[in-house]
C-alpha positions in Angstrom: 157.9 8.5 270.2 158.6 12.1 271.3 159.6 13.1 267.7 156.4 11.8 266.2 154.2 13.5 268.9 156.3 16.7 268.6 155.5 16.8 264.9 151.8 16.3 265.6 151.9 18.9 268.4 153.5 21.4 266.0 150.8 20.7 263.5 147.7 20.8 265.7 148.9 22.2 269.0 150.2 20.4 272.1 147.0 20.1 274.2 145.0 18.8 271.2 147.7 16.3 270.3 147.8 15.0 273.9 144.0 14.7 274.0 143.9 12.8 270.8 146.7 10.5 272.0 144.9 9.9 275.3 141.6 9.3 273.5 143.3 6.5 271.6 145.1 5.1 274.7 142.1 5.3 277.0 139.8 3.9 274.3 142.1 0.9 273.6 142.5 0.2 277.3 138.7 0.5 277.9 138.0 -1.8 274.9 140.5 -4.4 276.3 138.8 -4.1 279.8 135.5 -4.8 278.1 136.8 -7.9 276.4 138.4 -9.1 279.7 135.2 -8.5 281.6 133.2 -10.5 279.0 135.7 -13.4 279.4 134.7 -13.6 283.0 131.0 -13.5 282.0 130.4 -10.2 283.8 127.5 -8.0 282.7 129.3 -5.0 281.4 128.4 -2.2 279.0 131.2 -1.5 276.5 130.5 2.3 276.4 130.9 2.6 280.2 134.4 1.1 280.2 135.4 3.0 277.1 134.5 6.2 278.8 136.1 5.1 282.1 139.3 4.4 280.2 139.3 7.8 278.4 138.5 9.6 281.6 141.2 7.8 283.6 143.8 8.5 280.9 143.0 12.2 280.8 142.9 12.6 284.6 146.2 10.8 285.1 148.0 12.7 282.4 146.8 16.0 283.7 147.9 15.1 287.1 151.3 14.0 285.7 151.8 17.3 283.9 150.8 19.3 287.0 153.0 17.2 289.2 156.0 17.9 287.0 156.6 14.5 285.4 156.9 16.1 282.0 155.4 18.4 279.5 152.4 17.7 277.4 152.8 14.8 275.0 155.9 13.5 276.8 156.4 9.8 277.0 156.1 9.8 280.8 152.8 11.7 280.7 151.3 9.2 278.1 152.5 6.3 280.2 150.9 7.8 283.3 147.7 8.2 281.2 147.8 4.5 280.3 148.2 3.5 283.9 145.4 5.9 284.9 143.1 4.4 282.3 143.8 0.9 283.6 143.3 1.9 287.2 140.1 3.9 286.5 138.6 0.9 284.5 139.6 -1.4 287.4 138.1 0.9 290.0 134.9 1.3 288.0 134.5 -2.4 287.4 135.2 -3.2 291.1 132.7 -0.6 292.3 130.0 -2.0 290.0 130.9 -5.6 290.8 130.3 -5.1 294.5 127.1 -3.3 294.1 128.3 0.2 294.9 126.4 1.8 292.0 122.8 2.7 292.0 120.6 0.7 289.7 120.2 2.0 286.2 116.7 3.5 285.9 117.1 4.6 282.3 117.7 1.1 280.9 115.5 -1.9 281.5 116.9 -5.3 281.2 
């Protein structure tokens, strides 16, 4: 996978290639988390988990790069992004499940 991402990084630049890869990874994990939450009949908004997945992927990948796990677009960094997306979605869902979030005043049910 490094060869494919290296070619993409050469074409559009390493930080942009990593962001696009993390956007896809985080979006896919957020979408899967939305589907799993709906199976458990939880009241969840798809956009919130999608954004949580993308945010978690980006934060974990940046932490992995800064901690020295690899350079941008390396396999280890993208795997760290996938784990970060899953953990961020899980943390968001757990926090909202136990009522830690303030009520949404912008949307009426």
